[in-house]
C-alpha positions as CSV (number, residue, x, y, z in Angstrom):
1,X,0.0,0.0,0.0
2,X,1.4,3.4,-1.0
3,X,1.3,6.3,1.4
4,X,-0.9,9.3,1.3
5,X,1.9,11.9,1.4
6,X,4.5,11.6,-1.4
7,X,6.1,13.4,-4.3
8,X,6.0,12.2,-7.9
9,X,8.4,14.0,-10.1
10,X,11.6,14.5,-12.1
11,X,9.4,14.5,-15.2
12,X,7.6,16.9,-17.6
13,X,4.6,18.3,-15.6
14,X,2.0,19.7,-18.0
15,X,-1.8,20.2,-18.1
16,X,-2.3,21.7,-21.5
17,X,-3.8,24.8,-20.0
18,X,-0.8,26.9,-19.1
19,X,1.1,24.8,-16.7
20,X,4.4,23.5,-18.1
21,X,7.5,22.4,-16.1
22,X,10.1,20.5,-18.0
23,X,11.7,19.2,-14.8
24,X,8.8,19.3,-12.4
25,X,7.1,17.5,-9.5
26,X,3.8,17.2,-7.7
27,X,3.4,16.8,-4.0
28,X,0.4,14.8,-2.9
29,X,-1.0,15.0,0.6
30,X,-4.2,13.3,1.9
31,X,-5.6,12.9,-1.6
32,X,-5.0,16.5,-2.7
33,X,-2.4,18.2,-4.7
34,X,-0.4,20.3,-2.2
35,X,2.4,21.7,-4.3
36,X,3.6,21.9,-7.9
37,X,7.0,23.1,-8.9
38,X,10.6,22.3,-9.9
39,X,11.3,18.8,-8.6
40,X,14.4,19.9,-6.6
41,X,12.3,22.3,-4.5
42,X,9.2,20.0,-4.2
43,X,11.2,17.0,-3.1
44,X,11.4,16.8,0.7
45,X,13.5,14.8,3.1
46,X,11.5,12.1,4.7
47,X,8.7,12.1,2.1
48,X,8.6,9.2,-0.4
49,X,9.7,10.4,-3.9
50,X,8.6,8.5,-7.0
51,X,11.2,9.3,-9.7
52,X,9.5,9.1,-13.1
53,X,12.8,9.6,-14.9
54,X,11.7,12.2,-17.4
55,X,8.3,10.8,-18.2
56,X,5.2,12.9,-19.0
57,X,3.0,13.8,-16.0
58,X,-0.5,15.0,-16.9
59,X,-3.9,15.2,-15.2
60,X,-5.8,12.0,-15.0
61,X,-7.6,11.3,-18.2
62,X,-11.4,11.0,-18.6
63,X,-13.2,8.6,-20.9
64,X,-16.6,10.2,-21.6
65,X,-18.3,7.2,-23.1
66,X,-17.5,3.6,-22.4
67,X,-19.3,0.2,-22.3
68,X,-17.4,-1.8,-19.7
69,X,-19.8,-4.7,-20.1
70,X,-18.2,-5.4,-23.5
71,X,-14.8,-6.0,-22.0
72,X,-15.2,-9.8,-22.6
73,X,-16.3,-9.3,-26.2
74,X,-13.0,-9.8,-28.0
75,X,-13.3,-12.9,-30.1
76,X,-17.1,-12.9,-30.3
77,X,-18.6,-12.9,-33.7
78,X,-22.1,-11.8,-34.8
79,X,-24.6,-14.7,-34.9
80,X,-26.0,-13.7,-38.2
81,X,-25.6,-11.0,-40.8
82,X,-23.8,-7.8,-39.9
83,X,-24.1,-5.8,-43.0
84,X,-26.1,-3.0,-41.5
85,X,-26.0,-1.3,-38.2
86,X,-29.3,-2.8,-36.9
87,X,-27.9,-6.2,-37.8
88,X,-24.8,-5.5,-35.8
89,X,-26.9,-4.6,-32.8
90,X,-29.3,-7.5,-33.1
91,X,-26.8,-10.2,-33.9
92,X,-23.9,-9.2,-31.6
93,X,-24.4,-6.5,-29.0
94,X,-28.1,-7.2,-28.1
95,X,-27.4,-10.9,-27.9
96,X,-24.3,-10.3,-25.8
97,X,-25.9,-7.9,-23.3
98,X,-28.9,-10.3,-22.9
99,X,-26.3,-13.0,-21.8
100,X,-24.9,-11.0,-18.9
101,X,-25.5,-12.2,-15.3
102,X,-24.2,-10.8,-12.0
103,X,-20.9,-12.6,-12.2
104,X,-20.2,-11.5,-15.7
105,X,-21.3,-7.9,-15.0
106,X,-19.0,-7.6,-12.0
107,X,-15.8,-9.0,-13.5
108,X,-16.2,-7.4,-16.9
109,X,-16.7,-4.0,-15.1
110,X,-13.8,-4.6,-12.7
111,X,-11.3,-5.8,-15.3
112,X,-12.4,-3.0,-17.7
113,X,-11.9,-0.4,-15.0
114,X,-8.5,-1.7,-14.2
115,X,-7.6,-1.7,-17.9
116,X,-8.6,1.9,-18.0
117,X,-6.4,2.8,-15.0
118,X,-3.5,1.2,-16.8
119,X,-3.9,3.8,-19.5
120,X,-4.0,6.7,-17.1
121,X,-7.8,7.0,-17.1
122,X,-8.9,8.1,-13.7
123,X,-12.6,8.7,-14.4
124,X,-15.1,6.9,-16.8
125,X,-18.6,7.7,-17.9
126,X,-20.0,4.2,-18.5
127,X,-23.2,3.4,-20.3
128,X,-24.2,-0.1,-19.1
129,X,-26.6,-2.6,-20.7
130,X,-27.8,-6.0,-19.4
131,X,-31.3,-6.6,-20.6
132,X,-32.0,-9.6,-18.4
133,X,-30.4,-8.0,-15.4
134,X,-31.7,-4.5,-14.8
135,X,-32.7,-4.1,-11.2
136,X,-29.5,-3.8,-9.0
137,X,-27.2,-3.7,-12.0
138,X,-25.8,-0.3,-11.3
139,X,-25.1,-1.0,-7.7
140,X,-23.2,-4.1,-8.7
141,X,-21.2,-2.2,-11.3
142,X,-20.5,0.5,-8.7
143,X,-19.1,-2.2,-6.4
144,X,-16.7,-3.1,-9.1
145,X,-15.7,0.6,-9.6
146,X,-15.0,1.0,-5.9
147,X,-12.9,-2.2,-5.9
148,X,-10.9,-0.8,-8.8
149,X,-10.6,2.7,-7.3
150,X,-11.6,4.6,-10.4
151,X,-14.1,7.5,-10.4
152,X,-17.2,6.5,-12.4
153,X,-20.5,8.1,-13.6
154,X,-22.8,5.2,-14.4
155,X,-26.2,4.8,-16.2
156,X,-28.3,1.9,-17.5
157,X,-29.5,1.8,-21.0
158,X,-33.3,2.3,-21.2
159,X,-35.2,1.1,-24.2
160,X,-38.3,-0.7,-25.3
161,X,-36.4,-3.9,-26.2
162,X,-37.8,-6.0,-23.4
163,X,-41.3,-4.4,-23.2
164,X,-42.9,-1.9,-20.9
165,X,-42.3,-3.6,-17.5
166,X,-38.6,-3.9,-18.2
167,X,-38.5,-0.3,-19.4
168,X,-40.1,0.8,-16.1
169,X,-37.5,-1.2,-14.1
170,X,-34.7,0.5,-16.1
171,X,-36.1,3.9,-15.4
172,X,-36.3,3.1,-11.7
173,X,-32.8,1.8,-11.6
174,X,-31.4,4.9,-13.2
175,X,-33.3,7.3,-11.0
176,X,-32.6,5.5,-7.7
177,X,-28.9,5.2,-8.4
178,X,-28.6,8.8,-9.3
179,X,-30.4,9.9,-6.1
180,X,-28.3,7.7,-3.9
181,X,-25.0,9.1,-5.2
182,X,-25.6,12.8,-5.6
183,X,-22.9,13.8,-3.1
184,X,-20.3,11.0,-3.7
185,X,-16.9,12.2,-5.0
186,X,-16.2,8.9,-6.7
187,X,-19.6,7.7,-8.0
188,X,-22.5,9.4,-9.7
189,X,-25.4,8.6,-12.0
190,X,-27.0,9.8,-15.2
191,X,-30.1,8.6,-17.1
192,X,-29.1,6.1,-19.7
193,X,-31.0,6.0,-23.0
194,X,-30.5,3.9,-26.1
195,X,-31.1,5.5,-29.5
196,X,-34.4,7.0,-30.6
197,X,-35.1,3.9,-32.8
198,X,-35.7,1.8,-29.6
199,X,-37.7,4.4,-27.7
200,X,-41.4,5.0,-28.4
201,X,-43.0,8.4,-27.8
202,X,-44.9,6.8,-24.9
203,X,-41.6,5.7,-23.3
204,X,-39.9,9.1,-23.8
205,X,-43.0,10.8,-22.3
206,X,-42.9,8.4,-19.3
207,X,-39.2,9.1,-18.8
208,X,-39.7,12.8,-19.0
209,X,-42.3,12.6,-16.2
210,X,-40.3,10.1,-14.1
211,X,-36.8,11.5,-13.9
212,X,-35.9,14.6,-11.9
213,X,-35.5,17.5,-14.2
214,X,-31.9,18.2,-13.2
215,X,-30.9,14.6,-13.9
216,X,-29.0,14.6,-17.2
217,X,-29.3,12.0,-19.9
218,X,-26.5,9.9,-21.4
219,X,-27.9,8.9,-24.8
220,X,-26.9,7.3,-28.1
221,X,-27.8,9.9,-30.7
222,X,-27.6,9.8,-34.4
223,X,-25.0,7.0,-34.5
224,X,-26.4,5.5,-37.7
225,X,-28.5,6.9,-40.6
226,X,-31.5,4.7,-39.4
227,X,-31.8,6.8,-36.3
228,X,-32.1,10.0,-38.3
229,X,-34.5,8.4,-40.8
230,X,-36.7,7.1,-37.9
231,X,-36.9,10.6,-36.3
232,X,-37.8,12.3,-39.6
233,X,-40.5,9.7,-40.1
234,X,-41.8,10.7,-36.7
235,X,-42.0,14.3,-37.8
236,X,-38.8,15.7,-36.3
237,X,-35.6,17.2,-37.8
238,X,-33.5,14.5,-36.2
239,X,-32.6,12.7,-33.0
240,X,-31.7,15.7,-30.9
241,X,-34.9,17.5,-31.9
242,X,-36.9,14.4,-30.9
243,X,-35.3,14.1,-27.5
244,X,-35.7,17.9,-27.0
245,X,-39.4,17.7,-27.7
246,X,-39.8,15.5,-24.6
247,X,-37.8,18.0,-22.5
248,X,-34.8,15.8,-22.2
249,X,-32.0,18.1,-23.6
250,X,-30.1,20.7,-21.5
251,X,-26.5,21.8,-21.1
252,X,-25.6,18.7,-19.1
253,X,-27.0,16.1,-21.5
254,X,-24.5,13.7,-23.0
255,X,-25.3,13.0,-26.6
256,X,-23.1,10.2,-28.0
257,X,-21.9,9.9,-31.6
258,X,-24.0,12.7,-33.4
259,X,-22.9,11.4,-36.8
260,X,-26.3,11.8,-38.5
261,X,-28.2,14.9,-37.5
262,X,-30.7,17.3,-39.0
263,X,-30.4,21.1,-39.3
264,X,-32.5,21.7,-36.3
265,X,-30.4,19.3,-34.3
266,X,-27.3,21.4,-34.8
267,X,-29.2,24.6,-33.8
268,X,-30.4,22.9,-30.6
269,X,-26.9,21.8,-29.8
270,X,-25.6,25.3,-30.2
271,X,-28.4,26.8,-28.2
272,X,-28.3,24.4,-25.3
273,X,-24.6,23.6,-25.1
274,X,-25.3,19.9,-24.7
275,X,-22.2,17.7,-24.4
276,X,-21.4,15.8,-27.6
277,X,-19.1,12.8,-27.2
278,X,-17.4,11.4,-30.4
279,X,-16.2,7.8,-30.7
280,X,-14.0,7.6,-33.9
281,X,-12.8,4.1,-33.5
282,X,-16.3,2.7,-32.9
283,X,-17.7,4.7,-35.8
284,X,-15.0,3.3,-38.1
285,X,-15.6,-0.2,-36.9
286,X,-19.3,0.0,-37.5
287,X,-19.0,1.9,-40.8
288,X,-21.6,4.5,-39.8
289,X,-19.8,7.5,-41.3
290,X,-18.1,10.6,-39.9
291,X,-19.6,13.4,-37.8
292,X,-19.4,17.0,-39.0
293,X,-16.9,18.0,-36.3
294,X,-17.0,21.7,-37.2
295,X,-20.7,21.8,-36.4
296,X,-20.3,20.1,-33.0
297,X,-18.7,22.7,-30.8
298,X,-16.8,21.7,-27.7
299,X,-17.1,18.0,-28.3
300,X,-15.4,15.4,-26.1
301,X,-13.9,11.9,-26.7
302,X,-15.0,8.4,-25.8
303,X,-14.1,4.9,-26.7
304,X,-17.6,3.3,-26.9
305,X,-16.3,0.0,-25.4
306,X,-13.5,-0.4,-28.0
307,X,-10.7,0.2,-25.6
308,X,-9.7,1.7,-22.3
309,X,-7.0,3.7,-24.0
310,X,-8.3,7.2,-24.5
311,X,-5.0,8.4,-26.1
312,X,-5.3,5.8,-28.8
313,X,-8.8,7.1,-29.4
314,X,-7.2,10.6,-29.7
315,X,-4.8,9.3,-32.4
316,X,-7.7,7.7,-34.2
317,X,-9.7,10.9,-34.0
318,X,-6.8,12.7,-35.6
319,X,-6.2,10.2,-38.4
320,X,-9.8,9.6,-39.2
321,X,-10.5,13.3,-39.3
322,X,-8.4,16.0,-41.0
323,X,-5.0,14.5,-40.2
324,X,-2.4,17.2,-40.3
325,X,-5.2,19.7,-41.1
326,X,-7.1,18.8,-37.9
327,X,-7.3,21.9,-35.7
328,X,-4.9,21.4,-32.7
329,X,-6.7,23.9,-30.5
330,X,-9.9,21.8,-30.8
331,X,-8.0,18.7,-29.7
332,X,-6.3,20.5,-26.9
333,X,-9.7,21.8,-25.6
334,X,-11.1,18.2,-25.9
335,X,-8.2,16.6,-24.0
336,X,-7.1,19.2,-21.6
337,X,-9.4,22.1,-20.9
338,X,-12.9,20.8,-20.9
339,X,-12.6,17.4,-19.1
340,X,-12.1,18.8,-15.6
341,X,-14.9,21.3,-16.0
342,X,-17.4,18.6,-17.2
343,X,-16.3,16.2,-14.6
344,X,-16.9,18.7,-11.8
345,X,-20.5,19.0,-12.9
346,X,-21.1,15.4,-12.0
347,X,-18.7,14.8,-9.0
348,X,-18.2,17.1,-6.1
349,X,-14.6,18.4,-6.0
350,X,-12.1,20.3,-8.0
351,X,-10.0,18.6,-10.7
352,X,-6.9,19.6,-12.6
353,X,-3.3,20.5,-11.7
354,X,-3.4,23.1,-9.0
355,X,-3.1,23.1,-5.2
356,X,-6.2,21.9,-3.5
357,X,-7.4,19.9,-6.4
358,X,-8.0,16.1,-6.3
359,X,-4.7,14.2,-6.9
360,X,-5.8,12.4,-10.1
361,X,-2.6,11.9,-11.9
362,X,-1.4,10.0,-15.0
363,X,2.3,9.5,-15.6
364,X,2.5,8.2,-19.2
365,X,5.2,5.6,-19.9
366,X,6.9,7.9,-22.4
367,X,10.1,9.8,-22.1
368,X,10.2,12.7,-24.6
369,X,13.6,12.7,-26.4
370,X,13.0,15.5,-28.8
371,X,12.3,19.0,-27.4
372,X,9.0,19.3,-25.6
373,X,7.2,22.5,-24.7
374,X,3.7,23.6,-24.1
375,X,3.0,24.4,-27.8
376,X,3.9,20.9,-29.0
377,X,2.6,18.8,-26.1
378,X,-0.3,17.5,-28.1
379,X,2.1,16.4,-30.8
380,X,4.0,14.3,-28.3
381,X,0.7,12.7,-27.2
382,X,-0.3,11.9,-30.8
383,X,3.1,10.6,-32.1
384,X,5.1,9.8,-29.0
385,X,2.9,8.1,-26.5
386,X,1.2,6.1,-29.2
387,X,-0.3,3.2,-27.1
388,X,-1.0,5.5,-24.2
389,X,0.1,3.0,-21.5
390,X,0.7,4.7,-18.1
391,X,3.7,4.3,-15.9
392,X,1.8,5.4,-12.8
393,X,-1.9,6.3,-12.2
394,X,-3.2,7.8,-9.0
395,X,-6.9,8.6,-8.1
396,X,-7.4,10.9,-5.2
397,X,-3.8,10.3,-4.3
398,X,-4.1,6.5,-4.2
399,X,-1.5,4.9,-6.5
400,X,-3.5,2.3,-8.3
401,X,-1.1,1.4,-11.1
402,X,2.7,1.6,-11.1
403,X,5.4,0.0,-13.1
404,X,3.0,-2.5,-14.8
405,X,1.3,-3.6,-11.6
406,X,-1.8,-3.0,-9.6
407,X,-0.4,-2.7,-6.1
408,X,-3.8,-3.1,-4.4
409,X,-4.9,-6.2,-6.4
410,X,-3.8,-9.8,-7.0
411,X,-4.2,-9.4,-10.7
412,X,-3.5,-13.1,-11.5
413,X,-6.4,-14.2,-9.2
414,X,-8.7,-11.6,-10.7
415,X,-7.9,-12.8,-14.2
416,X,-8.7,-16.4,-13.3
417,X,-12.1,-15.3,-12.0
418,X,-12.6,-13.0,-15.0
419,X,-11.7,-15.8,-17.4
420,X,-14.2,-18.1,-15.8
421,X,-16.9,-15.4,-16.1
422,X,-15.9,-14.7,-19.8
423,X,-16.2,-18.3,-20.7
424,X,-19.6,-18.4,-19.1
425,X,-20.6,-15.4,-21.2
426,X,-19.4,-17.2,-24.3
427,X,-21.4,-20.3,-23.5
428,X,-24.5,-18.2,-22.8
429,X,-24.0,-16.2,-25.9
430,X,-23.7,-19.3,-28.1
431,X,-26.8,-20.9,-26.6
432,X,-29.2,-18.0,-27.3
């Protein structure tokens, strides 16, 4: 167990928002950042010093859209055609999420959270789905998050897939979890929604009446063209417009993907300031197209269950977008400036690199050899860190990952349990 008072330093300390120390250090005390400065002055006799030997020290990363339940999915193949997006959903993901039980949920969430920590991710917004396990699912996932030590904002997918009674249980699960964790600095809730195509007008009206007005949604929105076509057939400009018509859109709403939108949708996004989260790797994998990034101001980045590595997602964002014409200020805002502000809307506390803030720290396993300064920091993330694996990750001062190990966990024992659960998932998937 690592102590609560220590210094991590002799590395490049940078936050992408004005702080840059080529030979810096951070002192952590009781879960907070106490001091930031040149490593020789921050290092103190009698206080443990973690020498990062020139590596890059940045604020803990945030994944704004994940599906931890899919952590056991590698190697699974669709059980049927997968030529269209609805076929991908029906023959892979909906079959998989219907196969999840308590054991599978817990270990996929736990191992997925630990995987995220190994990439320097200290907070994750997770969108869970387990259609045959709705009641109590978020509490079980939260237990896994606490075990891992990561900060997590959780929600359960709500849809009409299992009928009205199941939908009502999903609504209750979202609302009760949110209410129970309103003042928790490590756990919070949102209201999870699947796409418009699986939500009737009656269901959206029921949700609008049932959830507290200040409870924000976390919804799939315009991921594929079928979502836009469905909303237009219902008489709306697009998926954002339809959600807004039921009073579900405000400045804290999370709208995921936003690849296929109507003109009114873009106007609503600009008017409300709703949070748009892009997932470039997932969109490429599902062949759904590219979002119009220039029309999605202030968007953030997620992985949509593809990986726990948000830096690899950043690299994909760059390569699948404008490449060397992609605006660096937009990416800097997406990676450095907005995440702490958005996170603080959901969890009590202050985040970022300044005294008094929560000590959420990512030391990337990358030593810059070419000159590094504030203006080329993003270039080092894109082309230097590559895989994004961390050397050290701390959440609230707790060192949860260091030198390739999880000091608070017997990872071999956890992997054995996870492998057992993953094999059970495979058997259940194949038998459906």
